[in-house]
Every structure is written in C-alpha cells, then in structure tokens.
mmCIF file of the N, C-alpha and C atoms, coordinates in Angstrom:
data_MODEL
# 
_entry.id   MODEL 
# 
loop_
_atom_site.group_PDB 
_atom_site.id 
_atom_site.type_symbol 
_atom_site.label_atom_id 
_atom_site.label_alt_id 
_atom_site.label_comp_id 
_atom_site.label_asym_id 
_atom_site.label_entity_id 
_atom_site.label_seq_id 
_atom_site.pdbx_PDB_ins_code 
_atom_site.Cartn_x 
_atom_site.Cartn_y 
_atom_site.Cartn_z 
_atom_site.occupancy 
_atom_site.B_iso_or_equiv 
_atom_site.pdbx_formal_charge 
_atom_site.auth_seq_id 
_atom_site.auth_comp_id 
_atom_site.auth_asym_id 
_atom_site.auth_atom_id 
_atom_site.pdbx_PDB_model_num 
ATOM 1   N N  . MET A 1 1  ? -14.728 -1.861  -6.557  1.00 0.00 ? 1  MET A N  1 
ATOM 2   C CA . MET A 1 1  ? -13.514 -2.067  -6.375  1.00 0.00 ? 1  MET A CA 1 
ATOM 3   C C  . MET A 1 1  ? -13.458 0.094   -6.181  1.00 0.00 ? 1  MET A C  1 
ATOM 4   N N  . ARG A 1 2  ? -11.904 -0.323  -5.806  1.00 0.00 ? 2  ARG A N  1 
ATOM 5   C CA . ARG A 1 2  ? -11.243 0.994   -5.332  1.00 0.00 ? 2  ARG A CA 1 
ATOM 6   C C  . ARG A 1 2  ? -10.296 0.889   -6.473  1.00 0.00 ? 2  ARG A C  1 
ATOM 7   N N  . LEU A 1 3  ? -10.312 2.836   -7.171  1.00 0.00 ? 3  LEU A N  1 
ATOM 8   C CA . LEU A 1 3  ? -8.735  3.333   -7.722  1.00 0.00 ? 3  LEU A CA 1 
ATOM 9   C C  . LEU A 1 3  ? -7.663  3.645   -6.420  1.00 0.00 ? 3  LEU A C  1 
ATOM 10  N N  . ILE A 1 4  ? -6.740  3.035   -7.951  1.00 0.00 ? 4  ILE A N  1 
ATOM 11  C CA . ILE A 1 4  ? -5.006  4.139   -6.804  1.00 0.00 ? 4  ILE A CA 1 
ATOM 12  C C  . ILE A 1 4  ? -5.408  5.488   -7.049  1.00 0.00 ? 4  ILE A C  1 
ATOM 13  N N  . SER A 1 5  ? -5.320  6.226   -5.772  1.00 0.00 ? 5  SER A N  1 
ATOM 14  C CA . SER A 1 5  ? -5.207  7.424   -5.603  1.00 0.00 ? 5  SER A CA 1 
ATOM 15  C C  . SER A 1 5  ? -4.096  7.381   -6.656  1.00 0.00 ? 5  SER A C  1 
ATOM 16  N N  . SER A 1 6  ? -4.523  9.092   -7.263  1.00 0.00 ? 6  SER A N  1 
ATOM 17  C CA . SER A 1 6  ? -3.398  9.748   -7.974  1.00 0.00 ? 6  SER A CA 1 
ATOM 18  C C  . SER A 1 6  ? -2.340  10.885  -7.153  1.00 0.00 ? 6  SER A C  1 
ATOM 19  N N  . HIS A 1 7  ? -3.048  11.221  -5.760  1.00 0.00 ? 7  HIS A N  1 
ATOM 20  C CA . HIS A 1 7  ? -1.290  11.598  -4.994  1.00 0.00 ? 7  HIS A CA 1 
ATOM 21  C C  . HIS A 1 7  ? -2.171  11.468  -3.874  1.00 0.00 ? 7  HIS A C  1 
ATOM 22  N N  . ILE A 1 8  ? -1.014  11.556  -3.301  1.00 0.00 ? 8  ILE A N  1 
ATOM 23  C CA . ILE A 1 8  ? -1.309  11.365  -1.356  1.00 0.00 ? 8  ILE A CA 1 
ATOM 24  C C  . ILE A 1 8  ? -0.864  12.177  -0.836  1.00 0.00 ? 8  ILE A C  1 
ATOM 25  N N  . ASP A 1 9  ? -1.608  12.460  0.242   1.00 0.00 ? 9  ASP A N  1 
ATOM 26  C CA . ASP A 1 9  ? -2.397  14.467  0.755   1.00 0.00 ? 9  ASP A CA 1 
ATOM 27  C C  . ASP A 1 9  ? -0.745  14.764  1.366   1.00 0.00 ? 9  ASP A C  1 
ATOM 28  N N  . GLN A 1 10 ? -0.934  15.542  1.392   1.00 0.00 ? 10 GLN A N  1 
ATOM 29  C CA . GLN A 1 10 ? 0.826   15.944  1.534   1.00 0.00 ? 10 GLN A CA 1 
ATOM 30  C C  . GLN A 1 10 ? 1.145   16.818  2.707   1.00 0.00 ? 10 GLN A C  1 
ATOM 31  N N  . SER A 1 11 ? -0.411  17.655  2.950   1.00 0.00 ? 11 SER A N  1 
ATOM 32  C CA . SER A 1 11 ? -0.371  17.357  4.502   1.00 0.00 ? 11 SER A CA 1 
ATOM 33  C C  . SER A 1 11 ? -0.312  16.684  5.557   1.00 0.00 ? 11 SER A C  1 
ATOM 34  N N  . ALA A 1 12 ? -0.415  15.375  5.362   1.00 0.00 ? 12 ALA A N  1 
ATOM 35  C CA . ALA A 1 12 ? -0.338  14.682  6.584   1.00 0.00 ? 12 ALA A CA 1 
ATOM 36  C C  . ALA A 1 12 ? 1.262   13.882  6.132   1.00 0.00 ? 12 ALA A C  1 
ATOM 37  N N  . TYR A 1 13 ? 1.221   13.596  7.007   1.00 0.00 ? 13 TYR A N  1 
ATOM 38  C CA . TYR A 1 13 ? 2.501   12.601  7.991   1.00 0.00 ? 13 TYR A CA 1 
ATOM 39  C C  . TYR A 1 13 ? 2.241   11.077  6.975   1.00 0.00 ? 13 TYR A C  1 
ATOM 40  N N  . ASN A 1 14 ? 3.423   10.692  5.633   1.00 0.00 ? 14 ASN A N  1 
ATOM 41  C CA . ASN A 1 14 ? 3.200   9.677   5.227   1.00 0.00 ? 14 ASN A CA 1 
ATOM 42  C C  . ASN A 1 14 ? 4.486   8.629   6.264   1.00 0.00 ? 14 ASN A C  1 
ATOM 43  N N  . LEU A 1 15 ? 3.931   7.538   6.825   1.00 0.00 ? 15 LEU A N  1 
ATOM 44  C CA . LEU A 1 15 ? 3.905   6.642   7.986   1.00 0.00 ? 15 LEU A CA 1 
ATOM 45  C C  . LEU A 1 15 ? 3.471   5.584   7.668   1.00 0.00 ? 15 LEU A C  1 
ATOM 46  N N  . ILE A 1 16 ? 4.272   3.832   8.377   1.00 0.00 ? 16 ILE A N  1 
ATOM 47  C CA . ILE A 1 16 ? 4.358   3.112   7.716   1.00 0.00 ? 16 ILE A CA 1 
ATOM 48  C C  . ILE A 1 16 ? 3.599   2.476   9.085   1.00 0.00 ? 16 ILE A C  1 
ATOM 49  N N  . TYR A 1 17 ? 3.246   2.042   9.824   1.00 0.00 ? 17 TYR A N  1 
ATOM 50  C CA . TYR A 1 17 ? 2.763   2.195   11.280  1.00 0.00 ? 17 TYR A CA 1 
ATOM 51  C C  . TYR A 1 17 ? 2.817   0.454   11.800  1.00 0.00 ? 17 TYR A C  1 
ATOM 52  N N  . ASP A 1 18 ? 2.634   -0.550  10.297  1.00 0.00 ? 18 ASP A N  1 
ATOM 53  C CA . ASP A 1 18 ? 2.396   -1.340  10.628  1.00 0.00 ? 18 ASP A CA 1 
ATOM 54  C C  . ASP A 1 18 ? 3.873   -2.745  9.562   1.00 0.00 ? 18 ASP A C  1 
ATOM 55  N N  . ARG A 1 19 ? 4.461   -3.497  10.945  1.00 0.00 ? 19 ARG A N  1 
ATOM 56  C CA . ARG A 1 19 ? 4.846   -4.079  10.109  1.00 0.00 ? 19 ARG A CA 1 
ATOM 57  C C  . ARG A 1 19 ? 5.154   -5.241  9.185   1.00 0.00 ? 19 ARG A C  1 
ATOM 58  N N  . ALA A 1 20 ? 4.067   -6.177  9.290   1.00 0.00 ? 20 ALA A N  1 
ATOM 59  C CA . ALA A 1 20 ? 3.732   -6.969  8.082   1.00 0.00 ? 20 ALA A CA 1 
ATOM 60  C C  . ALA A 1 20 ? 3.119   -6.326  6.984   1.00 0.00 ? 20 ALA A C  1 
ATOM 61  N N  . ALA A 1 21 ? 2.611   -5.350  6.851   1.00 0.00 ? 21 ALA A N  1 
ATOM 62  C CA . ALA A 1 21 ? 2.317   -4.963  5.442   1.00 0.00 ? 21 ALA A CA 1 
ATOM 63  C C  . ALA A 1 21 ? 3.832   -3.994  5.389   1.00 0.00 ? 21 ALA A C  1 
ATOM 64  N N  . TYR A 1 22 ? 4.397   -3.601  6.209   1.00 0.00 ? 22 TYR A N  1 
ATOM 65  C CA . TYR A 1 22 ? 5.949   -3.121  5.170   1.00 0.00 ? 22 TYR A CA 1 
ATOM 66  C C  . TYR A 1 22 ? 6.266   -4.568  4.854   1.00 0.00 ? 22 TYR A C  1 
ATOM 67  N N  . VAL A 1 23 ? 6.439   -5.414  4.924   1.00 0.00 ? 23 VAL A N  1 
ATOM 68  C CA . VAL A 1 23 ? 6.965   -6.238  4.880   1.00 0.00 ? 23 VAL A CA 1 
ATOM 69  C C  . VAL A 1 23 ? 6.388   -7.175  3.501   1.00 0.00 ? 23 VAL A C  1 
ATOM 70  N N  . GLY A 1 24 ? 5.191   -6.752  3.521   1.00 0.00 ? 24 GLY A N  1 
ATOM 71  C CA . GLY A 1 24 ? 4.459   -6.931  2.078   1.00 0.00 ? 24 GLY A CA 1 
ATOM 72  C C  . GLY A 1 24 ? 4.438   -6.538  1.097   1.00 0.00 ? 24 GLY A C  1 
ATOM 73  N N  . ALA A 1 25 ? 4.639   -5.198  1.668   1.00 0.00 ? 25 ALA A N  1 
ATOM 74  C CA . ALA A 1 25 ? 4.995   -4.157  0.598   1.00 0.00 ? 25 ALA A CA 1 
ATOM 75  C C  . ALA A 1 25 ? 5.596   -3.991  0.071   1.00 0.00 ? 25 ALA A C  1 
ATOM 76  N N  . CYS A 1 26 ? 7.366   -4.800  0.421   1.00 0.00 ? 26 CYS A N  1 
ATOM 77  C CA . CYS A 1 26 ? 8.351   -4.361  0.262   1.00 0.00 ? 26 CYS A CA 1 
ATOM 78  C C  . CYS A 1 26 ? 8.973   -5.752  -0.597  1.00 0.00 ? 26 CYS A C  1 
ATOM 79  N N  . GLU A 1 27 ? 8.205   -7.323  -0.330  1.00 0.00 ? 27 GLU A N  1 
ATOM 80  C CA . GLU A 1 27 ? 7.869   -8.488  -1.034  1.00 0.00 ? 27 GLU A CA 1 
ATOM 81  C C  . GLU A 1 27 ? 7.584   -7.721  -2.557  1.00 0.00 ? 27 GLU A C  1 
ATOM 82  N N  . LEU A 1 28 ? 6.371   -7.321  -1.912  1.00 0.00 ? 28 LEU A N  1 
ATOM 83  C CA . LEU A 1 28 ? 5.866   -6.668  -3.359  1.00 0.00 ? 28 LEU A CA 1 
ATOM 84  C C  . LEU A 1 28 ? 6.985   -5.938  -5.008  1.00 0.00 ? 28 LEU A C  1 
ATOM 85  N N  . ILE A 1 29 ? 7.230   -5.092  -3.696  1.00 0.00 ? 29 ILE A N  1 
ATOM 86  C CA . ILE A 1 29 ? 8.050   -4.984  -4.563  1.00 0.00 ? 29 ILE A CA 1 
ATOM 87  C C  . ILE A 1 29 ? 8.855   -5.076  -5.502  1.00 0.00 ? 29 ILE A C  1 
ATOM 88  N N  . LYS A 1 30 ? 9.756   -5.908  -4.864  1.00 0.00 ? 30 LYS A N  1 
ATOM 89  C CA . LYS A 1 30 ? 10.920  -6.619  -5.204  1.00 0.00 ? 30 LYS A CA 1 
ATOM 90  C C  . LYS A 1 30 ? 10.372  -7.883  -6.227  1.00 0.00 ? 30 LYS A C  1 
ATOM 91  N N  . LYS A 1 31 ? 9.364   -8.135  -6.144  1.00 0.00 ? 31 LYS A N  1 
ATOM 92  C CA . LYS A 1 31 ? 9.000   -9.398  -7.342  1.00 0.00 ? 31 LYS A CA 1 
ATOM 93  C C  . LYS A 1 31 ? 8.445   -8.540  -8.533  1.00 0.00 ? 31 LYS A C  1 
ATOM 94  N N  . HIS A 1 32 ? 7.608   -7.107  -8.176  1.00 0.00 ? 32 HIS A N  1 
ATOM 95  C CA . HIS A 1 32 ? 6.350   -6.095  -9.198  1.00 0.00 ? 32 HIS A CA 1 
ATOM 96  C C  . HIS A 1 32 ? 6.822   -4.570  -8.900  1.00 0.00 ? 32 HIS A C  1 
ATOM 97  N N  . GLY A 1 33 ? 7.920   -3.995  -8.742  1.00 0.00 ? 33 GLY A N  1 
ATOM 98  C CA . GLY A 1 33 ? 8.622   -3.042  -8.739  1.00 0.00 ? 33 GLY A CA 1 
ATOM 99  C C  . GLY A 1 33 ? 7.146   -2.398  -8.989  1.00 0.00 ? 33 GLY A C  1 
ATOM 100 N N  . ALA A 1 34 ? 7.191   -1.453  -10.415 1.00 0.00 ? 34 ALA A N  1 
ATOM 101 C CA . ALA A 1 34 ? 6.404   -0.079  -9.786  1.00 0.00 ? 34 ALA A CA 1 
ATOM 102 C C  . ALA A 1 34 ? 5.367   -0.800  -10.239 1.00 0.00 ? 34 ALA A C  1 
ATOM 103 N N  . ALA A 1 35 ? 4.469   -1.491  -10.850 1.00 0.00 ? 35 ALA A N  1 
ATOM 104 C CA . ALA A 1 35 ? 3.800   -2.277  -10.157 1.00 0.00 ? 35 ALA A CA 1 
ATOM 105 C C  . ALA A 1 35 ? 3.025   -3.220  -8.961  1.00 0.00 ? 35 ALA A C  1 
ATOM 106 N N  . ALA A 1 36 ? 3.963   -2.846  -8.339  1.00 0.00 ? 36 ALA A N  1 
ATOM 107 C CA . ALA A 1 36 ? 3.148   -3.155  -6.940  1.00 0.00 ? 36 ALA A CA 1 
ATOM 108 C C  . ALA A 1 36 ? 1.719   -2.929  -5.755  1.00 0.00 ? 36 ALA A C  1 
ATOM 109 N N  . SER A 1 37 ? 1.850   -2.026  -6.943  1.00 0.00 ? 37 SER A N  1 
ATOM 110 C CA . SER A 1 37 ? 0.570   -0.946  -5.935  1.00 0.00 ? 37 SER A CA 1 
ATOM 111 C C  . SER A 1 37 ? -0.733  -1.625  -6.995  1.00 0.00 ? 37 SER A C  1 
ATOM 112 N N  . ILE A 1 38 ? 0.096   -2.428  -7.615  1.00 0.00 ? 38 ILE A N  1 
ATOM 113 C CA . ILE A 1 38 ? -1.589  -2.286  -8.689  1.00 0.00 ? 38 ILE A CA 1 
ATOM 114 C C  . ILE A 1 38 ? -1.921  -3.959  -7.807  1.00 0.00 ? 38 ILE A C  1 
ATOM 115 N N  . GLU A 1 39 ? -0.523  -4.586  -8.006  1.00 0.00 ? 39 GLU A N  1 
ATOM 116 C CA . GLU A 1 39 ? -1.044  -6.110  -7.784  1.00 0.00 ? 39 GLU A CA 1 
ATOM 117 C C  . GLU A 1 39 ? -1.465  -5.563  -6.131  1.00 0.00 ? 39 GLU A C  1 
ATOM 118 N N  . ALA A 1 40 ? -1.370  -5.243  -5.383  1.00 0.00 ? 40 ALA A N  1 
ATOM 119 C CA . ALA A 1 40 ? -1.417  -4.939  -3.986  1.00 0.00 ? 40 ALA A CA 1 
ATOM 120 C C  . ALA A 1 40 ? -3.781  -4.309  -3.999  1.00 0.00 ? 40 ALA A C  1 
ATOM 121 N N  . LEU A 1 41 ? -4.022  -3.937  -5.259  1.00 0.00 ? 41 LEU A N  1 
ATOM 122 C CA . LEU A 1 41 ? -5.353  -3.456  -5.116  1.00 0.00 ? 41 LEU A CA 1 
ATOM 123 C C  . LEU A 1 41 ? -5.729  -5.087  -5.414  1.00 0.00 ? 41 LEU A C  1 
ATOM 124 N N  . HIS A 1 42 ? -5.047  -5.566  -6.419  1.00 0.00 ? 42 HIS A N  1 
ATOM 125 C CA . HIS A 1 42 ? -5.407  -6.641  -7.219  1.00 0.00 ? 42 HIS A CA 1 
ATOM 126 C C  . HIS A 1 42 ? -6.178  -7.947  -5.802  1.00 0.00 ? 42 HIS A C  1 
ATOM 127 N N  . LYS A 1 43 ? -5.078  -7.731  -5.054  1.00 0.00 ? 43 LYS A N  1 
ATOM 128 C CA . LYS A 1 43 ? -4.976  -8.579  -3.828  1.00 0.00 ? 43 LYS A CA 1 
ATOM 129 C C  . LYS A 1 43 ? -6.122  -8.618  -2.914  1.00 0.00 ? 43 LYS A C  1 
ATOM 130 N N  . ALA A 1 44 ? -5.630  -7.411  -2.717  1.00 0.00 ? 44 ALA A N  1 
ATOM 131 C CA . ALA A 1 44 ? -7.544  -6.773  -1.878  1.00 0.00 ? 44 ALA A CA 1 
ATOM 132 C C  . ALA A 1 44 ? -8.682  -7.072  -2.459  1.00 0.00 ? 44 ALA A C  1 
ATOM 133 N N  . ASP A 1 45 ? -8.950  -6.855  -3.364  1.00 0.00 ? 45 ASP A N  1 
ATOM 134 C CA . ASP A 1 45 ? -10.584 -6.579  -3.918  1.00 0.00 ? 45 ASP A CA 1 
ATOM 135 C C  . ASP A 1 45 ? -10.990 -8.050  -4.277  1.00 0.00 ? 45 ASP A C  1 
ATOM 136 N N  . PHE A 1 46 ? -9.556  -9.476  -4.682  1.00 0.00 ? 46 PHE A N  1 
ATOM 137 C CA . PHE A 1 46 ? -10.157 -11.192 -4.798  1.00 0.00 ? 46 PHE A CA 1 
ATOM 138 C C  . PHE A 1 46 ? -10.670 -11.406 -3.600  1.00 0.00 ? 46 PHE A C  1 
ATOM 139 N N  . HIS A 1 47 ? -9.641  -10.592 -1.961  1.00 0.00 ? 47 HIS A N  1 
ATOM 140 C CA . HIS A 1 47 ? -10.575 -11.415 -0.501  1.00 0.00 ? 47 HIS A CA 1 
ATOM 141 C C  . HIS A 1 47 ? -11.620 -10.464 -0.642  1.00 0.00 ? 47 HIS A C  1 
ATOM 142 N N  . GLU A 1 48 ? -11.731 -9.382  -0.997  1.00 0.00 ? 48 GLU A N  1 
ATOM 143 C CA . GLU A 1 48 ? -12.899 -8.404  -0.360  1.00 0.00 ? 48 GLU A CA 1 
ATOM 144 C C  . GLU A 1 48 ? -13.758 -9.557  -1.555  1.00 0.00 ? 48 GLU A C  1 
ATOM 145 N N  . CYS A 1 49 ? -14.330 -10.075 -2.406  1.00 0.00 ? 49 CYS A N  1 
ATOM 146 C CA . CYS A 1 49 ? -15.431 -11.027 -2.729  1.00 0.00 ? 49 CYS A CA 1 
ATOM 147 C C  . CYS A 1 49 ? -15.734 -11.604 -2.399  1.00 0.00 ? 49 CYS A C  1 
ATOM 148 N N  . ARG A 1 50 ? -14.700 -12.290 -2.363  1.00 0.00 ? 50 ARG A N  1 
ATOM 149 C CA . ARG A 1 50 ? -14.583 -13.600 -1.823  1.00 0.00 ? 50 ARG A CA 1 
ATOM 150 C C  . ARG A 1 50 ? -15.669 -13.113 -0.005  1.00 0.00 ? 50 ARG A C  1 
ATOM 151 N N  . GLY A 1 51 ? -15.326 -12.410 0.470   1.00 0.00 ? 51 GLY A N  1 
ATOM 152 C CA . GLY A 1 51 ? -16.009 -11.387 2.405   1.00 0.00 ? 51 GLY A CA 1 
ATOM 153 C C  . GLY A 1 51 ? -15.366 -11.708 2.795   1.00 0.00 ? 51 GLY A C  1 
ATOM 154 N N  . GLU A 1 52 ? -13.342 -12.101 3.036   1.00 0.00 ? 52 GLU A N  1 
ATOM 155 C CA . GLU A 1 52 ? -12.603 -12.365 3.522   1.00 0.00 ? 52 GLU A CA 1 
ATOM 156 C C  . GLU A 1 52 ? -11.902 -10.594 4.234   1.00 0.00 ? 52 GLU A C  1 
ATOM 157 N N  . SER A 1 53 ? -12.900 -10.323 5.030   1.00 0.00 ? 53 SER A N  1 
ATOM 158 C CA . SER A 1 53 ? -12.768 -8.856  5.344   1.00 0.00 ? 53 SER A CA 1 
ATOM 159 C C  . SER A 1 53 ? -11.107 -9.139  5.959   1.00 0.00 ? 53 SER A C  1 
ATOM 160 N N  . GLN A 1 54 ? -10.146 -9.670  6.590   1.00 0.00 ? 54 GLN A N  1 
ATOM 161 C CA . GLN A 1 54 ? -9.373  -9.432  6.944   1.00 0.00 ? 54 GLN A CA 1 
ATOM 162 C C  . GLN A 1 54 ? -7.922  -9.259  6.110   1.00 0.00 ? 54 GLN A C  1 
ATOM 163 N N  . GLN A 1 55 ? -8.161  -10.114 5.658   1.00 0.00 ? 55 GLN A N  1 
ATOM 164 C CA . GLN A 1 55 ? -7.454  -10.712 4.774   1.00 0.00 ? 55 GLN A CA 1 
ATOM 165 C C  . GLN A 1 55 ? -7.434  -8.729  3.226   1.00 0.00 ? 55 GLN A C  1 
ATOM 166 N N  . CYS A 1 56 ? -8.456  -9.112  3.011   1.00 0.00 ? 56 CYS A N  1 
ATOM 167 C CA . CYS A 1 56 ? -8.607  -7.417  2.413   1.00 0.00 ? 56 CYS A CA 1 
ATOM 168 C C  . CYS A 1 56 ? -8.063  -6.077  2.937   1.00 0.00 ? 56 CYS A C  1 
ATOM 169 N N  . HIS A 1 57 ? -9.003  -5.757  4.830   1.00 0.00 ? 57 HIS A N  1 
ATOM 170 C CA . HIS A 1 57 ? -7.747  -4.580  4.985   1.00 0.00 ? 57 HIS A CA 1 
ATOM 171 C C  . HIS A 1 57 ? -6.100  -5.485  5.306   1.00 0.00 ? 57 HIS A C  1 
ATOM 172 N N  . TYR A 1 58 ? -5.427  -6.109  5.153   1.00 0.00 ? 58 TYR A N  1 
ATOM 173 C CA . TYR A 1 58 ? -3.990  -6.162  5.261   1.00 0.00 ? 58 TYR A CA 1 
ATOM 174 C C  . TYR A 1 58 ? -3.744  -5.666  4.449   1.00 0.00 ? 58 TYR A C  1 
ATOM 175 N N  . TRP A 1 59 ? -4.597  -6.186  2.829   1.00 0.00 ? 59 TRP A N  1 
ATOM 176 C CA . TRP A 1 59 ? -3.748  -6.055  1.268   1.00 0.00 ? 59 TRP A CA 1 
ATOM 177 C C  . TRP A 1 59 ? -3.891  -4.606  0.753   1.00 0.00 ? 59 TRP A C  1 
ATOM 178 N N  . ARG A 1 60 ? -5.098  -3.363  1.660   1.00 0.00 ? 60 ARG A N  1 
ATOM 179 C CA . ARG A 1 60 ? -5.269  -2.725  1.818   1.00 0.00 ? 60 ARG A CA 1 
ATOM 180 C C  . ARG A 1 60 ? -4.185  -1.826  2.001   1.00 0.00 ? 60 ARG A C  1 
ATOM 181 N N  . ARG A 1 61 ? -4.206  -2.118  3.028   1.00 0.00 ? 61 ARG A N  1 
ATOM 182 C CA . ARG A 1 61 ? -2.161  -1.230  4.502   1.00 0.00 ? 61 ARG A CA 1 
ATOM 183 C C  . ARG A 1 61 ? -1.563  -1.913  3.317   1.00 0.00 ? 61 ARG A C  1 
ATOM 184 N N  . VAL A 1 62 ? -0.620  -3.019  2.388   1.00 0.00 ? 62 VAL A N  1 
ATOM 185 C CA . VAL A 1 62 ? -0.253  -2.965  2.196   1.00 0.00 ? 62 VAL A CA 1 
ATOM 186 C C  . VAL A 1 62 ? -0.125  -2.443  0.434   1.00 0.00 ? 62 VAL A C  1 
ATOM 187 N N  . GLU A 1 63 ? -1.386  -1.847  0.116   1.00 0.00 ? 63 GLU A N  1 
ATOM 188 C CA . GLU A 1 63 ? -0.923  -1.141  -0.845  1.00 0.00 ? 63 GLU A CA 1 
ATOM 189 C C  . GLU A 1 63 ? -0.508  0.631   -0.138  1.00 0.00 ? 63 GLU A C  1 
ATOM 190 N N  . SER A 1 64 ? -0.917  0.344   0.282   1.00 0.00 ? 64 SER A N  1 
ATOM 191 C CA . SER A 1 64 ? -0.721  1.168   1.193   1.00 0.00 ? 64 SER A CA 1 
ATOM 192 C C  . SER A 1 64 ? 0.641   2.282   1.672   1.00 0.00 ? 64 SER A C  1 
ATOM 193 N N  . ALA A 1 65 ? 1.554   0.953   2.326   1.00 0.00 ? 65 ALA A N  1 
ATOM 194 C CA . ALA A 1 65 ? 2.343   1.096   2.218   1.00 0.00 ? 65 ALA A CA 1 
ATOM 195 C C  . ALA A 1 65 ? 3.403   1.298   0.811   1.00 0.00 ? 65 ALA A C  1 
ATOM 196 N N  . VAL A 1 66 ? 3.039   0.232   0.039   1.00 0.00 ? 66 VAL A N  1 
ATOM 197 C CA . VAL A 1 66 ? 4.229   0.088   -0.844  1.00 0.00 ? 66 VAL A CA 1 
ATOM 198 C C  . VAL A 1 66 ? 3.559   2.140   -1.725  1.00 0.00 ? 66 VAL A C  1 
ATOM 199 N N  . GLU A 1 67 ? 2.522   2.683   -1.870  1.00 0.00 ? 67 GLU A N  1 
ATOM 200 C CA . GLU A 1 67 ? 2.348   4.012   -2.125  1.00 0.00 ? 67 GLU A CA 1 
ATOM 201 C C  . GLU A 1 67 ? 3.272   5.182   -2.174  1.00 0.00 ? 67 GLU A C  1 
ATOM 202 N N  . ILE A 1 68 ? 3.386   4.835   -1.092  1.00 0.00 ? 68 ILE A N  1 
ATOM 203 C CA . ILE A 1 68 ? 4.721   5.554   0.255   1.00 0.00 ? 68 ILE A CA 1 
ATOM 204 C C  . ILE A 1 68 ? 5.824   5.339   0.096   1.00 0.00 ? 68 ILE A C  1 
ATOM 205 N N  . LEU A 1 69 ? 6.114   4.195   0.283   1.00 0.00 ? 69 LEU A N  1 
ATOM 206 C CA . LEU A 1 69 ? 7.756   3.708   0.401   1.00 0.00 ? 69 LEU A CA 1 
ATOM 207 C C  . LEU A 1 69 ? 8.164   4.095   -1.326  1.00 0.00 ? 69 LEU A C  1 
ATOM 208 N N  . LEU A 1 70 ? 7.624   4.135   -2.496  1.00 0.00 ? 70 LEU A N  1 
ATOM 209 C CA . LEU A 1 70 ? 7.680   4.427   -4.306  1.00 0.00 ? 70 LEU A CA 1 
ATOM 210 C C  . LEU A 1 70 ? 8.339   6.370   -4.268  1.00 0.00 ? 70 LEU A C  1 
ATOM 211 N N  . LEU A 1 71 ? 6.890   7.121   -3.238  1.00 0.00 ? 71 LEU A N  1 
ATOM 212 C CA . LEU A 1 71 ? 6.857   7.641   -2.956  1.00 0.00 ? 71 LEU A CA 1 
ATOM 213 C C  . LEU A 1 71 ? 8.643   8.740   -3.602  1.00 0.00 ? 71 LEU A C  1 
ATOM 214 N N  . ASP A 1 72 ? 8.269   9.267   -4.494  1.00 0.00 ? 72 ASP A N  1 
ATOM 215 C CA . ASP A 1 72 ? 9.743   10.330  -5.044  1.00 0.00 ? 72 ASP A CA 1 
ATOM 216 C C  . ASP A 1 72 ? 10.801  11.119  -3.378  1.00 0.00 ? 72 ASP A C  1 
ATOM 217 N N  . LYS A 1 73 ? 9.570   11.950  -3.592  1.00 0.00 ? 73 LYS A N  1 
ATOM 218 C CA . LYS A 1 73 ? 9.473   12.841  -1.917  1.00 0.00 ? 73 LYS A CA 1 
ATOM 219 C C  . LYS A 1 73 ? 9.354   12.695  -0.878  1.00 0.00 ? 73 LYS A C  1 
ATOM 220 N N  . VAL A 1 74 ? 10.291  13.659  -0.239  1.00 0.00 ? 74 VAL A N  1 
ATOM 221 C CA . VAL A 1 74 ? 9.723   13.056  1.034   1.00 0.00 ? 74 VAL A CA 1 
ATOM 222 C C  . VAL A 1 74 ? 8.208   13.876  1.491   1.00 0.00 ? 74 VAL A C  1 
ATOM 223 N N  . HIS A 1 75 ? 7.589   14.110  2.263   1.00 0.00 ? 75 HIS A N  1 
ATOM 224 C CA . HIS A 1 75 ? 6.757   14.348  2.561   1.00 0.00 ? 75 HIS A CA 1 
ATOM 225 C C  . HIS A 1 75 ? 7.121   14.847  3.861   1.00 0.00 ? 75 HIS A C  1 
ATOM 226 N N  . GLY A 1 76 ? 6.339   16.325  4.486   1.00 0.00 ? 76 GLY A N  1 
ATOM 227 C CA . GLY A 1 76 ? 7.099   16.059  6.192   1.00 0.00 ? 76 GLY A CA 1 
ATOM 228 C C  . GLY A 1 76 ? 8.488   15.911  6.530   1.00 0.00 ? 76 GLY A C  1 
ATOM 229 N N  . ASP A 1 77 ? 9.077   16.075  8.056   1.00 0.00 ? 77 ASP A N  1 
ATOM 230 C CA . ASP A 1 77 ? 9.845   16.003  8.828   1.00 0.00 ? 77 ASP A CA 1 
ATOM 231 C C  . ASP A 1 77 ? 10.423  14.892  8.371   1.00 0.00 ? 77 ASP A C  1 
ATOM 232 N N  . ILE A 1 78 ? 11.813  14.887  8.470   1.00 0.00 ? 78 ILE A N  1 
ATOM 233 C CA . ILE A 1 78 ? 12.276  13.643  8.421   1.00 0.00 ? 78 ILE A CA 1 
ATOM 234 C C  . ILE A 1 78 ? 13.094  13.738  9.702   1.00 0.00 ? 78 ILE A C  1 
ATOM 235 N N  . HIS A 1 79 ? 13.247  12.620  10.284  1.00 0.00 ? 79 HIS A N  1 
ATOM 236 C CA . HIS A 1 79 ? 12.981  12.756  11.725  1.00 0.00 ? 79 HIS A CA 1 
ATOM 237 C C  . HIS A 1 79 ? 15.181  11.151  12.016  1.00 0.00 ? 79 HIS A C  1 
# 
C-alpha cells in the first residue's frame, strides 16, 4: 500500500497528459469531493492486490490527476 504524498514537487510542472485519467479524476471529484484521492488510492490498491497491473496503473494516474486538480495554488507557468 502506498501513502498519499503530502505535497507535490513544486519544481516540476504538474500536467495531466492522460485524458482517461483526467476524466476519471473529474468523476471521482464530483462523487467524492476532497476524498477523491483516497478513493483512487483504494481502487489502485484493490487492483494491485488482485494482480491487475493495468487497472492499478490507471488508478495511480487518476490519483495523480486528482491531486493536481485539487491543488490550491498553480505551480509553474500559466499558458
């Protein structure tokens, strides 16, 4: 099991490249609000325990996207 990081590296740009992860993150945020990151983490752990690596990786990307979407501050350049 992996703990949710308490902060995101401010020196790196926080971008979401995966459209499916973005859509999944938006749905989780709509359904679970601020707890969406924890829900994605639970889903990733569930699939990891079952040996379903593709699903596990998907939910890890969703978790990352949720964290980025719920940031209070913008990091990096705004384009």
